[in-house]
LUMTORZA-5515 format. One line per field, with one value per residue (C-alpha): residue in one letter; x, y, z. Coordinates in nm, 2 decimals, padded with zeros to 4 digits. Layout:
BEGIN
residu (A; ...) $
xx (X; ...) $
yy (Y; ...) $
zz (Z; ...) $
This chain:
BEGIN
residu (M; K; L; K; L; L; L; L; L; F; A; C; T; S; P; F; L; Y; S; Q; T; H; K; L; L; R; G; K; V; M; S; D; N; F; V; L; E; N; V; D; V; I; N; K; D; T; Q; T; G; T; R; T; N; E; K; G; E; F; I; L; S; A; S; V; N; D; S; I; L; F; Y; V; K; D; Y; T; L; K; G; I; K; L; S; L; A; D; L; E; T; N; N; I; I; V; R; I; E; K; T; P; E; E; L; K; E; V; I; I; H; R; V; D; I; D; W; G; L; D; K; K; W; E; R; Q; K; S; E; E; A; G; V; R; R; R; A; N; A; L; K; V; Q; G; V; N; N; G; T; I; E; N; G; M; D; F; A; K; I; G; K; M; L; F; G; G; L; F; K; G; K; K; E; K; A; V; D; P; E; E; F; K; E; V; A; K; T; S; F; D; E; K; F; Y; T; E; T; L; Q; L; K; K; E; E; I; E; P; F; L; T; F; C; N; F; D; P; E; S; K; I; T; L; S; E; N; S; N; D; L; I; L; M; D; F; L; Y; K; K; S; I; E; F; K; K; I; H; A; P; D) $
xx (04.36; 04.08; 04.02; 04.33; 04.28; 04.06; 04.16; 04.48; 04.24; 04.05; 04.34; 04.52; 04.18; 04.11; 04.30; 04.25; 03.84; 03.90; 04.12; 03.79; 03.55; 03.75; 03.92; 04.13; 03.88; 04.02; 03.87; 03.85; 03.69; 03.55; 03.31; 03.24; 03.50; 03.76; 03.94; 03.96; 04.22; 04.23; 03.88; 03.83; 03.70; 03.56; 03.48; 03.17; 03.14; 03.51; 03.55; 03.88; 03.97; 04.22; 04.25; 04.23; 04.57; 04.62; 04.50; 04.16; 04.28; 04.25; 04.24; 04.06; 03.96; 03.62; 03.36; 03.00; 02.71; 03.01; 02.93; 03.16; 03.15; 03.31; 03.35; 03.55; 03.46; 03.24; 03.13; 02.82; 02.85; 02.83; 02.75; 02.76; 02.69; 02.89; 02.80; 02.97; 02.98; 03.21; 03.47; 03.51; 03.54; 03.77; 03.81; 03.48; 03.46; 03.22; 03.08; 03.01; 02.87; 02.97; 02.77; 02.56; 02.65; 02.43; 02.28; 02.30; 01.91; 01.81; 01.57; 01.33; 01.16; 00.86; 00.82; 00.49; 00.46; 00.14; 00.19; -00.14; 00.05; -00.09; -00.25; -00.24; 00.16; 00.23; 00.08; 00.22; 00.59; 00.52; 00.43; 00.73; 00.98; 00.79; 00.82; 01.21; 01.23; 01.10; 01.32; 01.61; 01.50; 01.56; 01.47; 01.82; 01.84; 02.02; 01.90; 01.75; 01.36; 01.29; 01.09; 01.11; 01.04; 00.73; 00.63; 00.75; 00.51; 00.58; 00.35; 00.46; 00.84; 00.73; 00.55; 00.87; 01.10; 00.91; 00.61; 00.76; 00.82; 00.44; 00.33; 00.49; 00.32; -00.05; 00.03; -00.04; 00.32; 00.38; 00.44; 00.82; 00.75; 00.43; 00.71; 00.86; 00.52; 00.41; 00.71; 00.69; 00.33; 00.38; 00.68; 00.75; 01.09; 01.19; 01.20; 01.42; 01.68; 01.58; 01.54; 01.71; 01.98; 01.98; 02.05; 01.74; 01.93; 02.00; 01.61; 01.52; 01.86; 01.81; 01.44; 01.55; 01.79; 01.54; 01.33; 01.55; 01.53; 01.29; 01.19; 01.03; 00.76; 00.67; 00.63; 00.35; 00.14; -00.18; -00.01; 00.20; 00.23; 00.39; 00.64; 00.70; 00.78; 00.99; 01.20; 01.27; 01.40; 01.61; 01.79; 01.81; 01.94; 02.22; 02.36; 02.31; 02.52; 02.77; 02.78; 02.80; 03.01; 03.34; 03.66) $
yy (-04.05; -03.83; -03.68; -03.55; -03.39; -03.24; -03.08; -02.98; -02.78; -02.61; -02.47; -02.34; -02.17; -01.98; -01.74; -01.63; -01.66; -01.45; -01.18; -01.13; -01.09; -00.92; -00.58; -00.33; -00.04; 00.33; 00.58; 00.83; 00.95; 01.30; 01.55; 01.91; 01.95; 01.84; 01.47; 01.19; 01.04; 00.73; 00.60; 00.22; 00.05; -00.24; -00.49; -00.68; -00.96; -01.08; -00.93; -00.76; -00.38; -00.13; 00.26; 00.57; 00.76; 01.15; 01.25; 01.03; 00.79; 00.37; 00.06; -00.22; -00.54; -00.57; -00.68; -00.61; -00.60; -00.60; -00.41; -00.18; -00.01; 00.37; 00.45; 00.71; 00.83; 01.14; 01.09; 00.85; 00.52; 00.48; 00.18; 00.13; -00.16; -00.17; -00.13; -00.25; 00.17; 00.20; -00.09; 00.05; 00.44; 00.29; 00.66; 00.66; 00.94; 00.87; 01.17; 01.08; 01.32; 01.41; 01.31; 01.60; 01.70; 01.60; 01.91; 01.96; 01.93; 02.25; 02.30; 02.60; 02.59; 02.82; 03.12; 03.24; 03.62; 03.80; 04.11; 04.28; 04.54; 04.66; 05.04; 05.19; 05.14; 05.26; 05.56; 05.58; 05.56; 05.78; 06.10; 06.00; 06.05; 06.32; 06.47; 06.38; 06.58; 06.87; 06.86; 06.85; 07.16; 07.44; 07.80; 07.98; 08.29; 08.56; 08.58; 08.31; 08.38; 08.07; 07.89; 07.60; 07.55; 07.40; 07.42; 07.14; 06.91; 06.90; 06.64; 06.40; 06.44; 06.44; 06.11; 05.97; 06.06; 06.00; 05.78; 05.45; 05.61; 05.75; 05.43; 05.16; 05.35; 05.29; 04.90; 04.63; 04.43; 04.18; 03.82; 03.78; 03.43; 03.60; 03.69; 03.34; 03.18; 03.41; 03.40; 03.01; 03.04; 03.28; 03.08; 02.69; 02.57; 02.57; 02.96; 02.94; 02.69; 02.75; 03.18; 03.25; 02.97; 02.87; 02.53; 02.35; 02.36; 02.70; 02.86; 02.85; 03.03; 03.30; 03.36; 03.39; 03.64; 03.79; 03.85; 04.01; 04.33; 04.58; 04.63; 04.26; 04.40; 04.67; 04.36; 04.22; 04.59; 04.63; 04.81; 04.52; 04.22; 03.93; 04.17; 04.38; 04.03; 03.86; 04.21; 04.20; 03.82; 03.87; 04.16; 04.00; 03.67; 03.89; 04.01; 03.65; 03.45; 03.79; 03.71; 03.32; 03.31; 03.09; 03.30) $
zz (-02.36; -02.55; -02.14; -02.14; -02.47; -02.36; -02.08; -02.22; -02.53; -02.19; -02.05; -02.32; -02.43; -02.09; -02.07; -02.43; -02.34; -02.02; -02.24; -02.45; -02.17; -01.91; -02.00; -01.81; -01.73; -01.70; -01.53; -01.29; -00.98; -00.92; -00.72; -00.79; -01.04; -00.80; -00.86; -00.52; -00.45; -00.26; -00.34; -00.34; -00.62; -00.61; -00.87; -00.69; -00.89; -00.95; -00.57; -00.70; -00.64; -00.66; -00.53; -00.69; -00.74; -00.68; -01.02; -00.92; -01.16; -01.15; -01.33; -01.30; -01.45; -01.56; -01.82; -01.92; -01.66; -01.38; -01.08; -00.98; -00.59; -00.58; -00.22; 00.03; 00.37; 00.38; 00.02; -00.10; -00.21; -00.57; -00.77; -01.17; -01.40; -01.68; -02.06; -02.35; -02.43; -02.12; -02.18; -02.53; -02.39; -02.18; -01.98; -01.80; -01.55; -01.26; -01.02; -00.62; -00.40; -00.05; 00.20; 00.35; 00.69; 00.96; 01.18; 01.55; 01.67; 01.78; 02.07; 02.09; 02.41; 02.42; 02.69; 02.75; 02.81; 02.90; 02.62; 02.74; 02.89; 03.22; 03.07; 03.42; 03.50; 03.08; 03.16; 03.51; 03.38; 03.07; 03.35; 03.52; 03.24; 03.17; 03.49; 03.45; 03.16; 03.27; 03.60; 03.35; 03.12; 03.44; 03.31; 03.35; 03.08; 03.25; 03.61; 03.79; 03.84; 04.07; 03.83; 03.61; 03.27; 03.13; 03.47; 03.71; 03.88; 04.23; 04.33; 04.11; 04.19; 04.55; 04.46; 04.27; 04.57; 04.86; 04.77; 04.82; 05.20; 05.23; 05.08; 05.28; 05.60; 05.46; 05.32; 05.55; 05.64; 05.34; 05.45; 05.38; 05.21; 04.97; 04.73; 04.69; 04.65; 04.37; 04.17; 04.17; 04.08; 03.86; 03.60; 03.61; 03.67; 03.28; 03.32; 03.60; 03.45; 03.06; 03.05; 03.33; 03.34; 03.67; 03.82; 03.97; 04.33; 04.26; 04.23; 04.59; 04.73; 04.41; 04.51; 04.90; 04.73; 04.57; 04.89; 05.04; 04.81; 04.91; 04.53; 04.56; 04.76; 04.42; 04.25; 04.46; 04.44; 04.27; 03.98; 03.91; 03.66; 03.53; 03.27; 03.57; 03.77; 03.49; 03.43; 03.81; 03.84; 03.54; 03.66; 04.03; 03.81; 03.66; 04.04; 04.17; 03.91; 03.99; 04.33; 04.33; 04.02; 04.08; 04.13) $
């Protein structure tokens, strides 16, 4: 009989005790001064939960020292432990942070270039530019007296226009495969695939394509250097891609 009375008393007092320890917690979830909708609010201790409305508000049963979790996609999981002040305030503001975007990996490839330019080549190009400027500045003032302003250097013009012809007669024949070998040994495969944007299987046809250009022989002369060869390969790669571009 006494046992029945004790069970009845416990059953009557349990709701009262629960109401004393658990209260309805009200609050709002925000991020950067904006309210967040559909945030999952979970009481880890009681395994109960709810979700914020369009105003970012929620109501959840909780008690002091309960662990409350806040989770929504693209935001960092937030957890708090309730204090007595939180329950008494009954209008807590919870701020969660947006998950930082993960940047895609950027790979930087180094291309070794010999910037020690050939001084003789620089001087030659400077002289050629000067000859062109003087050639374009014909002295025409009333009557054509046959003179050219700034004293045009006919020897240098002849060298520019016909130098290749006479030079070809003096030089020995170049091995047709020599240019390809020089191009292969001067730059590694990454230069062709990454700098020139060629496929691996296109490297050999590309070098053959370059070999047919008479200018490829100039890049093998004693006045040439890696920078000249690189510039030639870059220009030819553009032509090669245009020719082999899909219709």
